N, C-alpha and C positions, 0 to 999 in steps of 0.2 A: 158265081153265087152273089145274090143281092146283098149289099152292105147292111141292110136293115136286119138281116138274119145273123149277123156276126158281131153282136154286142158282147164285149168282154166284161164280165162281172164275176165277183166272188173269187178273184185271183189276187195273190199277194203281190205287192209292188217289188221291183228289184231291190235287193239288199245291197246298197252301196252308199258311199258318202257318210260314213260314220267312223268314229274313233275306236279302233279295235282295242286299244289299251284303256282309254278313259271310261269305256262303257262296260268293262269287265271288272266287277266289284272284287271278286276273289283275287284276281291278279293284282289289281291296283292296291288293295289292302295288304296283300302279302309283301309286295315290293316295299311299301312304306313302313310296314312293321319291321322288316329286317334292316332297312336303311336307318330307321330311328334308333335301332340298337347299335349299329356298327358305324354309321357315318351320317348323322343327322344333318350335317352342313351341306350334304349333297341332295337333299330332298327336292328342292326347287329345280335344280339342274336336271336331275333324272326325270322328274315329272315332265319337264318340257321336252326332253329328247324322246321319251317314250310316247308321249302324246303326238308329237310330230310324226314319228314312225307309225303310230296307230292310225292316224288319219290317212297316211299314204297307203297302208295295208288295206284299209277299208274303202279306198277309192275305186271308182269304176275303172280307172286306168290300170291299176295294179291287178284287178280281177281279169281284165282283158289280156294283160301280159301273161298271166298264169294259164289262161285258156289257150292262147296262141302257142306258148311254149310246149304244151302237151299235145296240141293238135298237129304240131310240126316237129316231131321228135328228131334228135340228132342223126346225122348221116355220116357214115365212114367213107373217107377218101384215102384209099391205100396208096394210090399213085397219081402223079400229075399227068397232064396231057402228053408228055414226052416219054412216059414210062418210068420216071424216077419215083422211088419209094418215098412217100411223104408222111404217111400214117397220121392224118389229121381228121378231126371230127368237126363237122360244121353244125352250128346251132342257129336257131332262129334268133333274130334280133331281140325278141322279147326275153329270151334267156339271159342275154347279156345285160339287159336293163334291170332284170330282177337281181342278178348277181352284183351289178354295180351299185344298186341301192343298198343291198345287204352289206357289202364291204364299206360303203360310205357311211353307213350307220354304226360302224364299229363292231359288227358281229363276228369279226375275227380278232378282236382286240379286247381280251379280258385280263391278260396276265400282268399288265403293267399299270392299270388304272385303279384308283380307289374304288372299292366295291365292284370291281370289274366283272367278276363272275355273275353276280346278281343282276346287274344292269344288262350285261350281255345276254344272260339267260332269258330275261324278260323280253328283250328285243328279239331274240331268236323265236320265242314263243309267239310274239306278235306278228313278225314278218312271215313266219312259216304259214300263217293263215291265208296269206295271199297266194302262195304256191309252195308246195313242199319239196319238189324234186331238187331245186337248186340249193337247198339246205345241205346237201351231201358235201360238195366241195367247201362250203362255208364251214361246216362242222369239222372236216378233216384238217383244214388250214388252221383253225383255232386249236385243234387237239395236237397238232404236230409240235407245238412249243415245248411241252414238258419232256418229250423224247429228245429233242435237239439240245435241251439244257444239260443233258448228261455229257455233252461235249462243248465246253465253253467257247471254243474257237468257232465251231459250227453255229452255235446259238448267236454269237456276236455278228456273224455274217448274214444269217437268214432271218432271225427273229424280227428285226425292224421291217423287213419286207412282208413277213407273214401278218404282222399286226397293223400294217398300213391301212389307211382309210381310202386308198386309191386302187381302183380296179382297172387293169390293163389287159385286154384280151390279146391273143396271138402268142406265138412261140418265138421268143428271143432270149438271149442270155439274161439270166436273172439280174445281173449287175446293171443292165440297161433298163430295168423296169422299176417303177416307183412302188409297186406292190405285186405280190405273187400269190398263187394258190397252190395247195398241196393235196395230193391224193395218197392212197396207200395200196399196197399189194401184198397180202399175206396168204390168201386162200389158194390152194392148188387142188386140182381135181382128184388126186389120189388121197388127199388128207382132209380136206374140208376144215372143220373146226380144230382138227388135230394138227396144228401148225408144226409140231415137232417132226411130223412125217414129210415135211417139205423136202423136195429134191433139188431145187434151184441151187447151183453151186457157185461159190465165190472164190476166185483165184487171186491171191495177193499179188500186187505189183511191187516194183522196187521202191516206189515212193510210199512213205509211211501213210497208212490209212486208206490207200487206194486199191481197188479191186476191179476185176472183170467178172460179170455175172453171166451165167448160162443156165437157162431154164425157162419156165413158163409160170404164169399166174392165171388161174381160172376165173377169178374176179378181181379186176383192177378198176376202182371207181374213179370217175372224173379224169379220163385219160388225156385231156387237154390241159391238165395242171402243169405248173412249172417244175414241180419236183414231187417225188414219191418216197415214202418210207416203205421199205420192203424187207422181208426176211429171207435169208439164204444161208446155206450151209458153208461156213468157212472152215479152215483146218481145225479150229478149236471147238466147232459146233455151231448151232444156230445163232445167227448174228443179225443185227439190224443195220441197214444201209440206207443212205440217201442217194436216190437216182434222179439226176436232173434230166429234163427232156432235151434241153439245149446245153451244149458244153460251153465253157467260157470263151472259146475261140469262135463261137457262132455256128459250129457244125452241129448237126442233129445227133444226139445219142442214139444208140441202137435200141429201138423201142417199137417192135413190130406189132401193130394192132391186128389181130387175126379176124376178129368179128366183134360186133356189139351184141349184147344180150337183148333178146326180145322178151321184155319183162311184163308181168301182170300189171303193175302200176309203175309209178316213178318214171313215167315215160319221157319226161322232159330231160332227164339226166342220163348220161351215157355210162354204162358199165361194160367193161371190155375184157376180152381174153388177150393177153399180150405175151410175146416171146422176147426173151433176152438172149443175145448171142454175141458175147464179147461186149456187154453193156458196161460202161464205166460207172463206178459207184464209189462213194465215200463211206467208210465205216462210221457208225454212230454207236458210241459206247464200246464196251469191251467185246472181244471175240467170245463167242459161246454164251453171251448174256443177252441174246436178242429179245427174248420174251420179257425179261426184267426191264430192258431199255424201253420197249415199246408199250409197256403196261400203262404208263401215264397217259399215252394217247388213247389207249383202249378205254380207260376209265372216263376220259373226257367225252369220247364219242358215245359211250353208253349213257351218260347223263343227257346228251343231246337226243338220244333215242327216247328217253323219258319225256323230255321237253317237246319233241316233235309229235309224239303220240298225244300228249296232253293238249297241244295246240290243235291237233286235228279233232280231238274230242270237243274242245270248246267251239270250234267253228261249226261242227255238225250240230251241236246244241243250239248255237245261235241261229242257224238256218231253220231248225225245227221250231224254235220259239217264234221267230219272225213269221213263218208260214202260218202257224196256228193262231197267231194274233189277228191275221187278216182273212182267214178262211172260215166260212160258216157252214154248219151242217146241222140238220134237225133243229133249226130255230135258234141256234146260238153259235157264237164263235167257238172254234175248236178248243182254244185255250181255256174256255170256261167249262167245257164238258168234264165231268168228274174223272172219267177214265183216262182221257188224254192228259188232264192235269197231273194224274198220278205218274204217267209215263214221263212227262217233261220234268217233274220233280225228281224222279229217280235218275234221269240223265244228268240233271243239274248237280245232283249229289255226287255222281261218279266223276263229273268234270271238276268240281271244286276239290275233291279229294286228291285227284291227280295233280292239279295245279299247285295246291298247297305243299304236297310232298316234293315236287320238282323244285320249287323255290327254296324249300328248306335245304335241299342238297346243294343248290347253288350258293346259298349263304354259308354253308359249311365249307365249301371250297374256298371262299374268300377268307374265312377264318384260318384255314390251313395256310393259305398264301401269306397272310399278314402276320400271323403270330406263331405259326408252326405248332399249334396246339395238338398234342397227341390224342386228346379226347376226340376232337373233330375228325382227325385223320383216321382213327380207328372206326369211328361211326361211319364215315364214307366207305371204308373198306367193305362193310357188310350191307350198308343201306343202298348203295348204288346198284349192285346186282339184284338186290331184293326188289327195288323199285323198277328196275329195267324189266325184270321178269313179269311183274304184276301189271303195271300201267300199260305196257305195250300189249299184253294179253287182253286187257279190257277194251282196247281201242276198237277192234273190229266189230264185236257185238254191239257196242254203243253206236258206232257210225251206221250200222245196218238198221238199228232201231230208229235213229234220227231220220234216216231215209224213209222209213215206213211212215213216219209222221206226215210226210209230204205225199204219201200215197203214190199214185201213178206219176204225179208231177216230179217226185223224187227219183223215179226210175229212168227218166230220160236224161240224156247227157247234158242238155242245156242247163239243168239245175245245178250242176257241179257236184252233186252227191255221188254219182257213180264213180267219178274220178277219186273222190275221197275214200270211197269204199275199196277201190283197187289199191289205194295207197296204204290203207290201214294195217295190213299184216306186215308191212316192210320192217318196221322198227323192232318187231318181235324176232325177226330173222337176222337182220344185220347186227354185226358186232357180238355175235354169239346168240344162238337161239335159246328157247326156254330151258332146255335141259342143261345147256352150258352155264346159264346163269344160276340155275338151282345147284349144280355141282360146285360152282364157285362159292356160293354161300355156304355150302356144307364144308368146303375146305377151310373157309374162314372160321366156322364154328369149331372145327376140330383142331386147327393149328394155331389160331390166333385168339386166345381167350379175351384179350383186351378189346377185340372187335365186338364180341358178344356183350361184354360188360358195358361198352359205350352204347350199344343198341338198347340194352335194358335200362340204362340210366335215362336215355332219351324218352322211351315210352313211359318210364316210371314217373316222369314229371307230371303226368295227368292222373296218377293213381288217387283214388278216393273221390274223383269228380263224377264218375258214372259207373254204376255197378256192373253194367254189361261189359264195359272196357276192363274193369278189374277182373271179372270172370274170364275174359278172353286172355288176359295176360297170364292168369293162373294156368289156364289150359295150355298155353304156349310153353310155359315153363315145364309142365308135365311132359309135353311132347319132346322138348329138347333134352329132358333127362333120360329119355329112352333112346339109346343109340342103336338098338337092334333094328336091322333093316332100314337104317336111316337113308340110304341112297334111294331105295325104292319109294320111300316116303318123302323124297326131296321136294317135290312140287307142293305137296300138302303143307309141309313145314314152311316153305318160303311164302306161300299164299297167306298163311296165318300171320307170319311176321309182317308182311306188307299191310294187311288189314289192321293189325294192332297198331302199327306205326301211323297209318293214316288216321285211325281213330284217335290216337293220342294227340296228334297235331290239331285235328278239328275240335276236340274237346277243349284244348287250350286256347285256340285262336279264332275259330269260326263262331258265327252267331249261334245261340242255343238251339234254334230250330234245325240248323244244319247238323250240328253234333248229335242231337237227339235222334234224328232220322238215320244218320249213319250208324250209330251204335245199335239202334233197334233192328235195322235191316241187315247190316253186314256183320255185326258181332253178336247180337241177341237172338238171331234166328227168326226174326219176325219179318221175313221178306222171302220172295220166291226166287226161282232160278232165272226168270226173265225180268226185264225192266218193266216197270209199271205195276209192281206188286208190293209197294210200300203200304204199311198199315194206314187205313183211311183216317185214323184218329190223329195223325200227325199234321203239322201245319204245312200242307202241301202247297197252298196258295203262296205262302211266304217264300218257299223254295223256288217256285216258278218266277215270282216277282224279282227275286235276287238275280236270276239268270237273264232277265231281259236286258236288251242293249239300251239302257237308260243311263243318263249322267249321274 
C-alpha cells in the first residue's frame, strides 16, 4: 500500500513518561492529609519516595515489563532433565524486574516504619498500575507479618527477611537470602471459603512445634515463594503452619506442584495446586487456633484487594481521560462532548471515592499499630470487609466503561484495557468473595457492638454537612435496626454502609463539587444504574479536570 494513504491522524499518543503519584490529585491530597495529622515531619520524604515510584510506574519501561510478564505467563517444571522432581515455576525476566522494583520500594515493609501502612499503601496503589499480577506475592509477604508475630521466635527469625528491601529470586535456604517472599495455602477443593472443612492433616513430631503435613491445597498462590502460611488439621483442630520451600540444610521440602491454574486474568502470576506428603512445617500460634492466628494476614490482604481494585480503577480512568483528550469526533474533542464528559465525571467520582476510602483504612492501620487505639481497631474490623465488598465489586463495571470510552481502540490487546478488564474481577473473589465479606460484616454487627459504634462515629463526623448524607445515615440506621432476614439482606446492608462511609469521607475531605456529585448520585437517588448518568446541573467539567494527569 502506498505510504501516502497511511497517514495517522486523530489518534491519542502513547500514555507514558508521567508521574502516576504526582498527577493523581485524590491520592496525593489523601496521603498528605493523613501524614499531616500523624507524622508531618515525614511529608517531604514520602513525597519524594512516592514521586520516584510514580515516575517509574508511569514509564514506558515499566509498561513494557507489564506487557511482557502477561504475554509470557509462568511455566511449570515438575522434573529436571534427569527425572528428578524439582517443582519449579519459571517466570519471564520482566516478572522479576517488577517484583524487584516493588520490594526495593518497600512494598513489603509497612510494620516497622513511621506511617508505614499509609506510605506502603500509596506505593502499592501506584506500582500496581504498572502491572497487577506481581502484587500477589508482594501483598502476601507484607501480610504474613501479623500472623508470624503470634510466635515471637518465628517473627524474630522471619520478619527482617520479609520486610527487607532486597529481592532475591531462586530457591535457597531462607537464612542464605537477604530477602524472602511468602505465599499462602488455605483453600481446598472440598471446602473453598469454608476453611474449617480442610482435610490436610498435621502430625506432630518429637521436636516442639514441628509437624509433618499430608494433604492438598486447591489454590496456593505464588508457589516459588520462600515460605507459606497454610492451614491444616492438628490433633487439637485447625492450626496455622509455616511451610518453607527449602529446609535449613538445603534440601527441598516436599511441595509437589500438580499444575498451574489457567486463569481468566492475573496471567503473569502463578496460582498452583500443591500436594503435601510428609511436608515439614512449623506451627504458628496455638493448636486449634488457626483461623484466629491467620486472621491478621487475611485482614491485610483484604485491604490490599481494596487498594488493588482502586489502583485498577484509577489506571482505567487515566487511560479513558487521556484518550478522550486527544480523540475528536463530530467536530470536537471527545472530552468536550457533554455525554462523554458525564461518563468521565462519573468514572472519576467512583475512582476518587475508592481511593479516599482505601487511604482512610491504611491510616487507621497505622493508628492501630502506633497507639493501639481500640476505636480505630474496631473501625477496621467492620470497615475493611465493607470496603472489600464494595470497591472490588465496582471495579469491573468501571473498567468496562473506561474501555468503552476508547471504543474499538480499547477492545484490542495493545491498548492494555483488555488485560485490565480480565484482571478486574479478581480482587472481588480473592480473600473471600462478596458473600463472605457480607457475612463477615453481619457477624461484626451482631457480635461486636463496638465495631458498629466505631463505624457510626466515623460517618457521623460529617452529619449536618449534606442533607442527602444525613438521610442516608438515617435510612441505614433503620435498616440495621431490623434484624429479620438480615442474612438475605446482607449485600444490601453492606452496600449502603459502604456508600455512607464513602459519602462521609468525601463530604469531609474532597472538593465541594466531588462531594456534591457523590451525594446526589450515590445517596440522593439522582443517578442511574450505568455510568454517565449524573445530573447535568452538576459541575461535571470540574470533576473531569480533577481526574486529568496534570501536576
